[in-house]
DOKERO-250546 format. One record per residue: residue number from 1; x, y, z of N, C-alpha, C in turn; residue in one letter. Coordinates in Angstrom, 1 decimal, always signed. Layout:
N
<NUM; <X; Y; Z>; <X; Y; Z>; <X; Y; Z>; 'a'>
...
END
This chain:
83
<1; <-8.5; +142.5; -179.0>; <-8.0; +141.4; -179.8>; <-8.4; +141.6; -181.2>; 'm'>
<2; <-9.6; +141.8; -181.5>; <-10.1; +142.1; -182.9>; <-10.5; +143.5; -183.0>; 'i'>
<3; <-10.1; +144.2; -184.0>; <-10.4; +145.6; -184.2>; <-11.9; +145.7; -184.3>; 'd'>
<4; <-12.6; +146.6; -183.5>; <-14.0; +146.8; -183.6>; <-14.6; +147.1; -185.0>; 'p'>
<5; <-13.8; +147.8; -185.8>; <-14.3; +148.1; -187.1>; <-14.2; +146.9; -188.0>; 'd'>
<6; <-13.2; +146.0; -187.8>; <-13.2; +144.8; -188.5>; <-14.3; +143.9; -188.1>; 'l'>
<7; <-14.6; +143.8; -186.8>; <-15.7; +142.9; -186.3>; <-17.0; +143.3; -186.9>; 'l'>
<8; <-17.2; +144.6; -187.2>; <-18.5; +145.1; -187.8>; <-18.7; +144.5; -189.2>; 'k'>
<9; <-17.6; +144.2; -189.9>; <-17.8; +143.8; -191.3>; <-17.6; +142.2; -191.5>; 'i'>
<10; <-17.2; +141.6; -190.4>; <-17.1; +140.1; -190.5>; <-18.4; +139.5; -190.4>; 'l'>
<11; <-18.6; +138.3; -191.0>; <-19.8; +137.6; -190.9>; <-19.5; +136.1; -191.1>; 'c'>
<12; <-20.5; +135.3; -190.8>; <-20.4; +133.8; -191.0>; <-20.3; +133.6; -192.5>; 'c'>
<13; <-19.3; +132.8; -193.0>; <-19.2; +132.6; -194.4>; <-20.3; +131.7; -194.9>; 'p'>
<14; <-21.0; +130.9; -194.0>; <-22.0; +130.0; -194.5>; <-23.4; +130.7; -194.5>; 'e'>
<15; <-23.7; +131.4; -193.5>; <-25.1; +131.9; -193.4>; <-25.1; +133.5; -193.5>; 't'>
<16; <-24.0; +134.1; -193.5>; <-23.8; +135.6; -193.5>; <-24.4; +136.3; -192.3>; 'h'>
<17; <-24.6; +135.5; -191.2>; <-25.0; +136.2; -190.0>; <-23.9; +137.0; -189.4>; 'q'>
<18; <-24.2; +138.0; -188.6>; <-23.2; +138.7; -187.9>; <-22.5; +137.8; -186.9>; 'e'>
<19; <-21.3; +138.2; -186.5>; <-20.6; +137.4; -185.4>; <-20.2; +138.4; -184.3>; 'v'>
<20; <-20.1; +137.8; -183.1>; <-19.7; +138.6; -182.0>; <-18.6; +137.9; -181.2>; 'r'>
<21; <-17.8; +138.6; -180.4>; <-16.7; +138.0; -179.7>; <-17.3; +137.1; -178.6>; 'l'>
<22; <-16.7; +135.9; -178.4>; <-17.1; +135.0; -177.3>; <-16.6; +135.5; -176.0>; 'a'>
<23; <-17.3; +135.2; -175.0>; <-16.9; +135.5; -173.6>; <-15.7; +134.7; -173.2>; 'e'>
<24; <-14.8; +135.2; -172.4>; <-13.6; +134.5; -171.9>; <-14.0; +133.2; -171.2>; 'p'>
<25; <-15.1; +133.1; -170.5>; <-15.5; +131.9; -169.8>; <-15.8; +130.8; -170.8>; 'a'>
<26; <-16.4; +131.1; -171.9>; <-16.6; +130.1; -172.9>; <-15.3; +129.6; -173.5>; 'l'>
<27; <-14.4; +130.5; -173.8>; <-13.1; +130.1; -174.3>; <-12.4; +129.2; -173.4>; 'i'>
<28; <-12.4; +129.5; -172.1>; <-11.8; +128.7; -171.1>; <-12.4; +127.3; -171.1>; 'd'>
<29; <-13.7; +127.2; -171.2>; <-14.4; +125.9; -171.2>; <-14.0; +125.1; -172.4>; 'k'>
<30; <-14.0; +125.7; -173.6>; <-13.6; +125.0; -174.8>; <-12.2; +124.6; -174.7>; 'l'>
<31; <-11.3; +125.4; -174.2>; <-9.9; +125.0; -174.1>; <-9.7; +123.8; -173.1>; 'n'>
<32; <-10.5; +123.8; -172.1>; <-10.5; +122.6; -171.2>; <-10.9; +121.3; -172.0>; 'g'>
<33; <-11.9; +121.5; -172.8>; <-12.3; +120.3; -173.7>; <-11.3; +119.9; -174.7>; 'q'>
<34; <-10.6; +120.9; -175.2>; <-9.5; +120.7; -176.1>; <-8.4; +119.9; -175.4>; 'i'>
<35; <-8.0; +120.4; -174.2>; <-6.9; +119.7; -173.5>; <-7.3; +118.3; -173.1>; 'a'>
<36; <-8.6; +118.0; -172.9>; <-9.0; +116.7; -172.6>; <-9.2; +115.8; -173.8>; 'a'>
<37; <-9.0; +116.4; -175.0>; <-9.2; +115.6; -176.2>; <-10.7; +115.3; -176.5>; 'g'>
<38; <-11.6; +116.2; -176.0>; <-13.0; +115.9; -176.2>; <-13.7; +117.0; -177.1>; 'k'>
<39; <-13.0; +117.7; -177.9>; <-13.7; +118.7; -178.8>; <-13.3; +118.5; -180.2>; 'l'>
<40; <-14.3; +118.5; -181.1>; <-14.1; +118.3; -182.5>; <-14.7; +119.5; -183.2>; 'a'>
<41; <-14.1; +119.8; -184.4>; <-14.7; +120.8; -185.2>; <-15.9; +120.3; -186.0>; 'n'>
<42; <-16.4; +121.2; -186.8>; <-17.6; +120.8; -187.6>; <-17.4; +119.7; -188.6>; 'r'>
<43; <-16.1; +119.6; -189.0>; <-15.7; +118.5; -190.0>; <-15.5; +117.2; -189.2>; 'a'>
<44; <-15.6; +117.2; -187.9>; <-15.5; +116.0; -187.1>; <-14.0; +115.7; -186.7>; 'g'>
<45; <-13.1; +116.6; -187.1>; <-11.7; +116.4; -186.7>; <-11.5; +116.9; -185.3>; 'q'>
<46; <-10.6; +116.3; -184.5>; <-10.4; +116.8; -183.2>; <-9.6; +118.1; -183.2>; 'p'>
<47; <-10.0; +119.0; -182.3>; <-9.3; +120.3; -182.2>; <-8.2; +120.0; -181.3>; 'v'>
<48; <-7.0; +120.3; -181.7>; <-5.8; +119.9; -181.0>; <-5.1; +121.2; -180.4>; 'k'>
<49; <-5.3; +122.3; -181.0>; <-4.6; +123.6; -180.5>; <-5.6; +124.4; -179.7>; 'e'>
<50; <-5.1; +124.9; -178.6>; <-5.9; +125.8; -177.8>; <-6.3; +127.1; -178.6>; 'a'>
<51; <-7.4; +127.7; -178.3>; <-7.8; +128.9; -179.0>; <-7.7; +130.1; -178.1>; 'i'>
<52; <-7.3; +131.2; -178.7>; <-7.2; +132.5; -178.0>; <-8.5; +133.2; -177.8>; 'e'>
<53; <-9.4; +132.9; -178.7>; <-10.7; +133.6; -178.6>; <-11.6; +133.0; -179.6>; 'g'>
<54; <-12.8; +133.6; -179.8>; <-13.7; +133.0; -180.8>; <-14.7; +134.0; -181.2>; 'g'>
<55; <-15.3; +133.8; -182.4>; <-16.4; +134.6; -182.9>; <-17.6; +133.7; -183.0>; 'l'>
<56; <-18.7; +134.1; -182.3>; <-19.9; +133.3; -182.2>; <-20.9; +133.9; -183.3>; 'i'>
<57; <-21.4; +133.0; -184.0>; <-22.5; +133.3; -185.0>; <-23.7; +133.9; -184.3>; 'r'>
<58; <-24.4; +134.8; -184.9>; <-25.6; +135.4; -184.2>; <-26.6; +134.4; -183.7>; 'a'>
<59; <-26.8; +133.3; -184.3>; <-27.7; +132.3; -183.8>; <-27.2; +131.5; -182.6>; 'd'>
<60; <-25.9; +131.7; -182.3>; <-25.3; +131.1; -181.1>; <-24.9; +129.6; -181.3>; 'g'>
<61; <-25.0; +129.1; -182.5>; <-24.8; +127.7; -182.8>; <-23.4; +127.3; -183.2>; 'k'>
<62; <-22.6; +128.3; -183.6>; <-21.3; +128.0; -184.1>; <-20.3; +129.0; -183.7>; 'l'>
<63; <-19.1; +128.6; -183.3>; <-18.0; +129.4; -182.9>; <-16.8; +129.3; -183.9>; 'l'>
<64; <-16.3; +130.4; -184.4>; <-15.1; +130.3; -185.3>; <-14.0; +130.7; -184.4>; 'y'>
<65; <-12.9; +129.8; -184.4>; <-11.8; +130.1; -183.5>; <-10.9; +131.3; -183.9>; 'p'>
<66; <-10.3; +131.9; -182.9>; <-9.3; +132.9; -183.2>; <-8.0; +132.3; -182.8>; 'i'>
<67; <-7.0; +132.3; -183.7>; <-5.7; +131.8; -183.4>; <-4.6; +132.9; -183.9>; 'r'>
<68; <-3.7; +133.2; -183.0>; <-2.7; +134.2; -183.3>; <-3.3; +135.5; -183.8>; 'q'>
<69; <-4.4; +135.9; -183.1>; <-5.2; +137.1; -183.4>; <-5.9; +137.1; -184.8>; 'n'>
<70; <-6.0; +135.9; -185.4>; <-6.6; +135.8; -186.7>; <-7.8; +135.0; -186.6>; 'i'>
<71; <-9.0; +135.5; -187.0>; <-10.2; +134.7; -187.0>; <-10.2; +133.6; -188.1>; 'p'>
<72; <-10.4; +132.4; -187.8>; <-10.4; +131.3; -188.8>; <-11.9; +131.1; -189.2>; 'v'>
<73; <-12.2; +131.8; -190.3>; <-13.6; +131.8; -190.8>; <-13.8; +130.7; -191.9>; 'l'>
<74; <-13.5; +129.5; -191.5>; <-13.7; +128.4; -192.4>; <-14.8; +127.5; -191.8>; 'l'>
<75; <-15.8; +127.2; -192.5>; <-17.0; +126.5; -192.0>; <-16.6; +125.2; -191.3>; 'v'>
<76; <-15.7; +124.4; -191.9>; <-15.3; +123.1; -191.3>; <-14.5; +123.3; -190.1>; 'd'>
<77; <-13.9; +124.5; -189.9>; <-13.1; +124.7; -188.7>; <-14.0; +125.2; -187.5>; 'e'>
<78; <-15.2; +125.5; -187.8>; <-16.1; +126.0; -186.8>; <-16.4; +125.0; -185.7>; 'g'>
<79; <-16.7; +125.4; -184.5>; <-17.0; +124.5; -183.4>; <-18.5; +124.7; -183.1>; 'i'>
<80; <-19.2; +123.5; -183.1>; <-20.6; +123.6; -182.8>; <-20.8; +123.8; -181.3>; 'l'>
<81; <-21.6; +124.7; -180.9>; <-21.9; +125.0; -179.5>; <-23.2; +124.3; -179.2>; 'l'>
<82; <-23.2; +123.6; -178.1>; <-24.4; +122.9; -177.6>; <-24.8; +123.5; -176.3>; 't'>
<83; <-26.1; +123.5; -176.0>; <-26.6; +124.0; -174.7>; <-26.3; +123.1; -173.6>; 's'>
END
């Protein structure tokens, strides 16, 4: 989905931490929450579109969605991940 060379140079725009691809199981879980209307982005807006994938910040606290094979690296569009 994301070119490995591109992934090496991408980082979180807020903290500049490295990012890694999210596991398919996590994407499936998040898409289930989106379908149920129970997922909001960091700005507090409901996420309405399913995501194809995601980039997780190195600290594991935030996921940047991937839509149409394009990572959406906007801080407000990030999805907070809770344990």
